[in-house]
N, C-alpha and C positions, 0 to 999 in steps of 0.2 A: 413301850407301855408294860409289855410283860416283865421286863428287867425292874422296872419301878415297882410293879405290883408285887413281884415275888422276892425283891430284894430286902436289905435291911436299911436302905436309905443311903448307904454310902457308895452305891454305883449310880453314876449319873450319865446315862446314854445321851450322846450329842450327835445329831444326824445334820450333815452338811455336805455340800458338793467340794470335794477336794481340789477341783479346778479354779475356785474361786477365792481369791485372796481375801475379799471382804468377808466371806462367809468364815474362812479360817480364822481370821482375826476376830470376829464376833465371837467365835466359839472359845478361843483362847481367852478372851476377856471375861466371857461368862464363866469360865472354868476358875480363872484367877478369883473372881468374885466370891464364887462358891467355896474355894478353898482358903481363902484368907492367907494366913502364913503357912498353912500346912502345904505339903507337897503332893504331887501326884504319883501314886504308887505303880500305875500302869497305863500303857497306851497300846492299843491293838489296832494296827492299820490293816483294815480289811477291805478297802474299797477296790474294785476292779471291774473291767470290762473285757469281753473276749471278742476279738475281730477274726472273721475268717475270709478266706479266698485265697486264690494263688498269687504269691508275691509278684510274679511277673506283671500282674494287671491291677494290683491294688493301689488305690490313690495313696500318695505319699502323706497326705494330709489326715487320712483315716488312721495311718499308722502312727502319725504324731499324736493324734488324739488318744490312741490307746497308750502311749507313753505318758501323756498329760495326766491321765487318770491312774494308770497303775504304778508309775515311778515318780514323776515331779509332784503329784499330788501327795503321795506318801511322804516324800521329802519335805514339802511345805508344812505339812501337818506336824511332823516331827520336829522340824525347826521351831515352830510357834509354840510347841508344848514342852520344849526341852527345859526352859527355866523352872517350870513346876516340877519336872521329873528330877532336875538336879536337887531340889529342896528335899525330896524324899528318897533320893537314891533309887528311884523307880526303875521300872522295867520296861523296854520296848519289844513288842512281839509284831513282826511283819508277816503278813499271810502272803506266802509265795505259791509255788505249785511245782509239781514234779515236771511240769512243762518247762520250768527253768533249767533243768537238767538234761532233759530228752525232749526234743522238740518234736512235734508231729506236723505232717503235711497239712496245708489248708489252714492252720492256725498259728502260723509261724510268728506273726507280730505278737500274739499272746505270749508265746514262749521267749521272744526277745525281752518283752517287758518283765517278764517274771526272772529271767536271767539276770536282768538288770537290778531287780530287787534284791536277789541274793548277793550280787556285788556290793550294792548300798548297804546292806546290813552287815556284810563282813567288814565294809569300811568303817561304819559307825562303832562296831564291836571294838576295832583297833584303835580308833580315835578317842572312844570314851572309856577305854582301859584305865583303871585307876580311879575312876570318879564314882565308882559304886552303882553305876547305871549299867544293868545287864541288858544285852541286845541279842535277840534270837529271830530266826526265821522259821516258820513252818511251812514245809513243802508238801501238802497233801497230794494224793493222786485224784482221780476224777471224783468230785462229790456233787451230788444232785442238789443244786443251788439255783436260784433265779438267774445267775450269770449265763448258764447255758440257753435259757429262753431268750435272754436279750442277745446272746451271741447268734441265736438262729435267725432273729429278726433282723441283725446287722448282716448276716450272710444273705438273706433275701434281699436286703437293699443292694448288697454287693452284686448279687447276681442280676439285679435290675440295671445296674449301672456298668457292668462288665461288658466288653464288646463281645459279640457272637462268637468270635474266634476263641475267646478264653473258655466259653461253654464247650465249644467242639473240642479243645485241647483237654480240659480237665474233667468235663462232665459234671454231673451233680455229685 
């Protein structure tokens, strides 16, 4: 709402669940209708969740969920929006993290996913070379955003489901 109110009308924010193909498809269709024959000048992939806990005890399905949002969701949205990006020779900006370069204990799945975002972006940059589509990854350090609040609730859930020995070994 703030983007719409403060903008020129050329920015159209679209909120969607990047793990749901139906929502991605609907967003791409909405975008195509709004653009007509014009192209999309920019796509910022900024969806992400943070999972915490010791790898030794984390449920692999929780780690898969981390990748569904942070990596596969980003890829699915990019694929859906590439036709519009091609028409405008637009730009793709993926939001990674310094955690993609230097992982920290207890948030390893987050670092794993952000490293994958780095590789995905590098691969896209090479594959799209010569098309006029620029591709970049931004890898900020820790930034105060709601992801860490969500991560804390995920960690609380992990602590609830971790075996007692995990708490003994790793502590809070």
